[in-house]
N, C-alpha and C positions, 0 to 999 in steps of 0.2 A: 485313496487320496480325495479330499473334499474339493468343492469348488473354491473354497478359500485358499487351499494349497495350490490349486491351479492358478489362482490369481497371484499368489506369491511367486510362482514360477514365471509368470508373465512379467512381473516386476523385475525379477532377476534378469530376464532376457533384455529388458529395457536398459538395465544398468550396463550390460556388456555389449549392447548392439553397436556395430560400427557406425561411425558418423555418416549421416546422410540416409540411413535406413529409415523405413517407415516406422511409425509408432507414436505414442502419446506425445513424445517430445516434439515431433513434427506438427502434430495437431495443435499442440499448445502454442507453438511458435507462429503458426499460420495466422492466428488472430492478430498478432502484432505486426504482421507484414503489410497491412493496408496502410496507405499513405495517410500521414497525419494532416489534419486540416488545422492550421495554426489559429486563425482568427476565431472560428466557431468554438474551439476548445478553450481558448483564452477567455472568451465571453462567458462560457459555461462556468469556468472556474471563478470568474468575478461574481457571477450570479449566486455562487455559494455563500457570498458575504451578505446576502439580502437580510438575514436576521440581525445583522449588525449595522444596518444602514445608517442609524443615527450616530453610532460611533464613527463610522466611516465618514459621514458628513462633517462631524466635528474635527476629524483628522484633516480633512481637505481644507476647512476654514482656517484651522490653526497653521497649516502649512502655508496657505496663501498670505496670512498676516506675517508670519515669521520671515518668509522670503521677501515680502515687500519691505519690511524693516531692514533686513540685511542689504537689500538693494539700495536703500537710502544712504548707507554707510559711505561708499565712494564719493557720492555727491557732497556729503557733509565734510568729508576729508579734503575734498577739492576746495571747499570754501576756506578751510583752515589754511591750506597751502597758499591761497590768494592773500590771506591776512598776513602770513609770514613774508611772502615775497613782496607784497605791496609795502609793508612796513620797512623792510630792508632797503628797498629802492627809494622810499620817501626820504630816507636820511640824506641822500645825495642832493635833494632839492634845496635851493637857497631858501632862507627863512622868508616867509610871507609870500612865496610863490605858490599859486594854486596848481592843481593838476592840469587844468585846461591851459594855463600859461606855460607849464612845463612841456606839454605836448606840442604846442605851437612853436616853442623855442627849439625843440628837437627837430621839428620839421624844417624850420628855417635854416638849421645847421646841416640839413640833408640826411639826418639820421632817422629815416622814416620807419624802419623796423622797430626800433626801441620806442618810437612815438606811438606806433600802433599797439604795442604790448602795454604801454602805460595807459593808453586810452581805454583799454578793456577793464581796467581796475577802478571801477567807479566808487568803491567803498574805502579808498585810501585817504586818510587825512594827512596832508603834507606836513612834514616836519615833526610828526608825532613819533615816528619809528614804529616798531611792532606793538600793536595793541594787545598786550598780554591778557587783559580781562576778556576781550572778545575771543582771543585764541583759547583761553581756558573754558569759556562757556561753550565754544564750538566742540572742543574735545570731550567735554562732559556730556554733551548731547549725543556725540558719537558713541561714547561708552554706554550710555543709557539705552540707546537703540540696540546695540549689540547684545546687552544683557537681557533685555526683554525678548529679543528674537531668539536667543539661546534658550531662555526659559520656556517659551512657547514651543520650540523645537523638542525640548525634553518631554513636555506634556503630550505633544503629538506622538512621539515615539512610544510612550507608555500606553496611550489609547490604541495605537496601531498594533502594538504587541498583543493586546487583548483581542483585537479583531482577527488577527492572523491565527493565533493559537486557538481561538474559539472556532474559526472556520475549519482548521485542520482537525480539531477534536470532533466536530460534526461529521467531517468526511470519514474519519476512522469509524465512528459509530455507524454510519450508513454502510460502510464496507463490512463491518462485523455483522450487521443485520442481514446484509445481502448474502453473505456466506452461509447463513442459516436458512435462507429462503430459496437458494438455487437447488435444483434437484441433484440427486446423487450422481446422475449421469454426467453432470458438468465436471465433477471431480475425476470421473473416469477418463476424461479427455484432456485434463490439465495436469501437467507434472506438478508435484507438490512444491518443489523449489521455485518454479515459475510463479505460482500463485502467491507463495510467501514473499517473493520479491516485489510483487505488486502491492501487497498489503503493508510491507515494511519499508523497503528501499524507496519505492516510488512516492509513497506518502511523505516520507522524511524529506525527499528532494523537493516536493511541492512546498512543504513548510519552510525550508531554507530559501527557496526562490521567492515566496511571498514576503518573507521577513526581510530579505536583502534588497529586493527590487522595488517593492511598493512605495516605501518612503522615498527612496532615491529618485524614482520615476516622477512621483508627485513634485518633489523639490525641483527636479530638473525642468519640468514643464512650466511651473510657476516662475522659476528663475528666468526662463526664456522670455516669457511675457513681460515681466516687470523690467528686466534689464533692457529689453528691446524698446520699451516705452521711454525709459530714462535716456537711452542712446539717441532716440529721435528728439527728445526734449533738448538735449545738449547740442546735438549737431545732426540734422537730417542727412547731410552729405556723407558724413562718416558712417552713419547708421546704414545707409544704402550699400556702402562698400562692405560693411560687416555682413549684411544679409546675403551677399553672394556666396557665403560659405554654406548656407542652408541647402540650396538645391544640390550643390556638390556633395554634401554629406548624405542627403537622402539617396542619391544615385549610388554612392559607394555602399551605404548600409543595405539597400535593397539587393544589390549584387551579391554581397557577402552572405546575407540571410538566405538567399535562394539556394546557395551551395551548401550551407551548414545545416539547414533545417533537417534534411533527410538523414544526415549523419547523427544528429542527436536522437532521432527515432531509432536508428540502428544501434546506437550505443546502449540504450536502455533495453532494447529487445535482446541484445546479446548478453546483457547483464542478467536478465531473467533466465535465459537458457543456461548460462554458466552456473547460476545458483541452483537451478534444477538438477544439473549434472552432479554438482558437488553434494547436494542433499541426498541424491540417490546412491552415490558411491560411498558416502560416509555411513548412511544407514545400512547399506549392504556390504560394509567393508569386509566382514568375515567371509561372505560369499565370494567376493572378488578374490580374496586370498586363496580360498579353497580351489577355485577353478583356474588359478594362475593367470588372471586377466589384468594384472596390474599395468603391464605395458600398454595394452589397448585402452584402458581407462585413462592412463597418463597421456596417451596420444590424443584422445578425444578432448581431455582437459586443455592440452596445449593448443589444439586447433581452435577451440572456443575462446580460449584466452587470447590467442592471436587476433581473432576476429574482433573481440572486444577492444583490444589495444588499438587496432587499425581504426575502428569506428570512433573511439574516444580521441585518438590523436588527430584524426581529420576534423572532427567536430570542434575541438579546442583550438587547433591551429588556424582553421579557416575563420572561426569567430574571433580569434585573438588578433587577426590582421586589422580588425576594425580600429582598435585603439591607436596603433601607430599611424594609420591613415588619417584618423580624425585629428590627431596631434599635428600631423603635417599640414592639413588644411587649416587648422587653427593658427599655427605659427605663420603660415603664409599670409593669412588675413591680418595677423598682428603686425607684421612688418609693413604692410600697405597702410594700415591705420596710423602707425607711428610716423611714417613719411608724410602722408597727406595731412595729418594733424599738426605736425611741426610747421608745415608751410602755412596752415591757417592761423596758428598762434603768431607766427611771424608777420602775417598780414593783418593781425588784430581782430580776426573773426572769432577767435577763441581766446580765453584767458589760459594761463598756465595751469591753474587749478582745474579748469574744465577739461583740458587735455588729459591731465592726470586721472581725473574721474572717468573719462571716456576709455582710456587705456585699461583701467581696472574693469570697467564694464565689458570691454571687448574680450578680456580674459574670462570673465564670468559668462559671457555669451557662448563662447566655444566650449567651456567646461561642461554645461549640461548636455550639449550635443555629444561630446565625447563620453559622458556618463551614460547617456541613453544607448550609445553604440556599444559600450562595454557591457551594458546590462543585457544586451540581446542574447548573448550566449547562455546566460542564466535563465532568461525568460524562455528561450527555446527548449532548454533542458527541462525546466519545470513543466512547460506545457506538454512536452513529450511524455513526461511521467503522468500528467493529469489525463492524457488520452488513454494511457494504459489502464489507469484506475477507472475511468469512465466506461471502458469496454467491459470491465468486471461489473460495474453497477448497472450496465445495460443488458447483461446476460439474462436470458429468459428464466423466469422464476417458476417454481413448482405451482401447481394449481392452488387457487385461493382456498382457505379453510372454509368449510360450510358445516352447518349443524351446530349443536350445542353439546357440551360435555355430558356424559352419561353418569348417573349416580349409581354407586355400587359396583362391585367387581364383576358381577354377571357369572353365568354358569360356564362360559368358555366354549360354546359350540361354534365351530368354524366350518363354513361351507364354501367350496369353490364351485361356481356355476358357469360352465362353458367359458372358462378363462383362456384368453390368448395374450401372449406377450412375446416381444422380441427386442433385443438391444439394437439390432439393425433391421430395418424394415425389409430388406432384401433377403434376410436369413432368419426365418421364423424359428423360435425356440420352443415355446409352449403354445399348443393349439388345442382349443376346445377341451380343456381339462376340467373335470368335475370330480369332486370328492367331498366326503363329510367326515369331520372329526367330532365325535360325540363328547359332551362334557366329561372331564375326568379321564379321557382316553389318553394313552401314550401312542403317538403315531410315529413310527420309525420310517425314515426315507433312505433307501439304499439305491445304488446304481453306479455306473462308471463315471469317471471324471468328465464334466461337461454335460451331464445328463439334464441339469437344471434343478438340482436339489437345493442348493443355496438360493438360487433365484426364487424358488417356490416360497421359502420362508421370508425372503426380502419383500416379496409382494404382500405378504401378510402385514409386514411392518410399514407398508406404503413408502418404502425407499424408492420404488419405481411405480409409475401409474400403469394401469392395464390398457391393453389395446382393445380388448373386447371382453364381455362377460362381467362378472362381479364376484367379490368375496364378501361374505357376511360374517359378522361376529354377534352371536346371540340374536340372530335375525335382522340385524341392522347392517346395511351396506357400509363397509369401512370407509368408503369415499365420503360418507355423510358424518363420519366421526372425526373431530379435530385430531390431527396427528399427535399433538402433545398428549391428549387424553388416551389415544390408542396405545401409544408407546409407554405411557405410565402404567398401563395394565399389563404390559408385556415384559418379561425378563428374557434377556438374550445373552448367551455365553458363546463366544466365537472361538475357533481354533487359534486365531491370532490374538494373543492377549494384549490388552492395552491398560497400562498403569500410568498415572500422571505423577509428577514430582510432588511428593508429600509423604506423610506417614502411612504405614499399613492401615492404621485405624481410619484415616481419611479416605483411603481407597475403598475400603469396605463400606464405609458410611455413604459413599457416593450413590449406592443403590437406593438409600432412603435417608436423606439428611436429617429427618426428624426422629430417627430411631434412637432409643436410649442405649447407654453403654451395656446394659444387661442383654438387650436384644442383639446388639452387635456381637457380644461374646458368645451368645447362643448360636448365632449363624456361623461364627468362626469354629466353634466346637463341632457343629454338625458337618462341616466341610473339612475338618482336620487341619485347618489353618493353625489352630491352637497348638498342635503338636510341634511345628517347627518354629513358631513365633518365639517361644520361650528360650530357644537356643540362640536368638539374636541378642545383641548387647542391650538394645533399648526396648525389646519386646514389641508391643503394638505401636510404640512411638518411634520405631526404626524408620529413618528417612529413606524412601524409595528413590533411587537416582533415576536418571532419564530412562523412561520406558522399562523400569524395573531391572536395570542391568546388574544390580547387586543381589538379585534373587535368581534362583534357578528357573528354568522353563516350567517345571512342574509346580514350584512354589507360586509363581506368577499365576498359573492356571487355577490353583486353589483359591487365591485371593479373588479372582474374577468370579468364580463359582460362589464364593461366600457373598460377594456383592449381589449376585442374583438371588441368593437365599434371602438376604435381608430385605430385598425389594418386595417380597411376598406378592408376586404377580399372579394374575388369574390365567395368564397364558405364558407358557414357558417354551423357549426355543433353545436347543442345544446343538451347536454345529461342531461336531468332533470335540466336545468339551473336555474329554479325558485323554486326548491324544498325547499330551505332554507329561502325564504322570506315570509312575511305575505301576506294575501289574497289581501289587498288593494294595496300593493306595486307590487304584482304579476300582478294585473290588469293594473297598470300603465306601468309596464315593457312590457306587451303584446303589448300595443300601440307603445312603443318605438321600440320593436323588429319587429313589423309589418313594421315600416318605414325602419328599418335596412334591412329587408328581401326583400324589394320591388324591388331592382335591382340586387339581387343575389340569387343563388340557395341555399336553406337551407334544412338541415336534422335535424329534431327535434325528439328526443326520449322523450317520456312522458308517465306517468302512469295516471296522472289526465287528463282525456279525455276532460275536459272542456277547456283546454289550447290549444287544437289542432283542435277545431271544424271548424276553418276557413282555415285549410290546404288545398292546392290544391290537394294533393294526400296523402291518408293514407294507409300505408302498415301494414297489420296484419301478424305478424310472429309467427311461432310455430315450434319448433324443427329445426331451421335453414332454414325453407322454408317460402315463402310468401303464405299464405293460402287465403288471400283476399286483394283486393286493390280497391280504389275508393275514393270518397269524403265522408264527414260525412253523408249527406242525403242518398246517394246511399247505403252505407254500413248498415245504420239503416234499410232502406227499404228491403235490402236483408235478414235481420234477421239471419245472420250467426254469426261467431266468434266475430266480432266487436260489434254487437248488444248485445251479451251476456256480453261482457266486460262492455259496456256502462250501461246496465240495472243493473249490479252488483254494480256499483258506484252510481247510481241515482235511486235506487229502492224505497227509502222512499219518500213519497209525498212532504214533506217539502224541502227535498234536491233536488228533481227533478226540482223545479222551478228555482233553482240557475243559471243553464246555460242560461235559457231564459232571465233572467234579467241582466245577466252579459253582 
């Protein structure tokens, strides 16, 4: 069993591990357990809009103008109301009596309240009735103001949409780039579902938050300023009364936010954990069925689902309290304004139209406060998601690329010079290892599970960085060769096959996108892919489903080997590459791979020792060290660790003859 198989077993254990046990899930979740800092994360999210600062400035200017025009509407409507009211009242005046005379007459009769109301209407022409021309003009102005404000609001929304979507697009690009720049060890510690949740769910939530809140928050803030100005212009006394709602609203909002913020963090953390659990159990569904662990998996799902439900319910319920509380504060203030405003109209300090306008403004004044309060749950949820995405973006990256690409394939000489490496600093794996793989040699690596075989070839690929020593390729330290250049020159076939959704032709061509159809067919014939492809309904254009589910394990393995053939690498790594094919096909592939290895250095990890008898050099590893090396005959004659492994596989007389006849 190879190290890859061992890794699969570890993954299986993670699928069925009881909740609360140690493992990658806990490691991944620990990152999200730190307390979210709302303000710094929100500022960092806003700084992501820096490339669109001009668009954002245009959005702000348009919002300010639009809100200002909308705020003029109630005042203009108030003027229209005064025209109507004054005209109707003027019909009751005797002909030839001026407004001043009518007011004095009313006071002489002791009707001071009506006199005060009439005195506030200084634009009424006695005896004329309603001035319909003036009323029409006033209403046309109101209509024009509202039309222009709506048009500007539409343009603002269009520009804002480009800002938000551009910002989120840039965020996705940075995340995609980050995923390719973090070391492989980062993925070892992060459950795949948790990582996918950050890349998809959290970024989508950020997009929705920015789209829904940015415009409304801007409008609400400008509305507060313009409406407050108009309120003080109409009546400073009533404006001061309305302002009493602000400190009350701030206190209520702060108290609710303090309690709901942590719940939003927990909500998205539990979403990531639940996604991780679902991804693992779905991808390992067959394994769960085989071991009969459905009940345990369902129990874990139920527990995580309950935690997500509890966190989501608390977050939405606590933040949802804001809306009714703000409405209560607004209604209370509205009642006070109506009572005090009526008294001032009766005293002549305000006209009826001004009171009408002020009441509308008072509603507009409480509305943005309520809107801001209701937006806080969305803002907190979006910032919580942003915090999780920023944690990914802040993850430590692999060392920077150095050196320049090398021209030509090279001879393929690989040297390990006193190499030391460990996944965990407290548990050394490979220490002071040295070896030389000559150009064109086939180097086989054997040993028990966990001996470090797969780790050895992963170090050649620079999937992990060395703790000490160095590895050279054709005399050049691989640390000085760009990773992309190093990996382009290396072909790798793993025990775990990986095929993406596409045609068989596309999957083979993945090894070398510039290959011609004839070269592709040549690689397919050499690896015996051509034998089974013609039995498929669409041949090479057969669509491969998710991870090659419509192909057998052996067929998938053949496609991956064909992909490596097509790449024409100078260095070949085979990690149990024939473990999933039948014995006859394996024998055929050995001949094909012998031809493939003839002009290049090859590292072959194998447990079936019959497949590596012809290797130029066999390395026997144990506990990260090479305990024996030599060819097949030399190691058997030495009677050491290799001989023990060989005899353990071919101890039965009938089986022992198989290598000789093969």
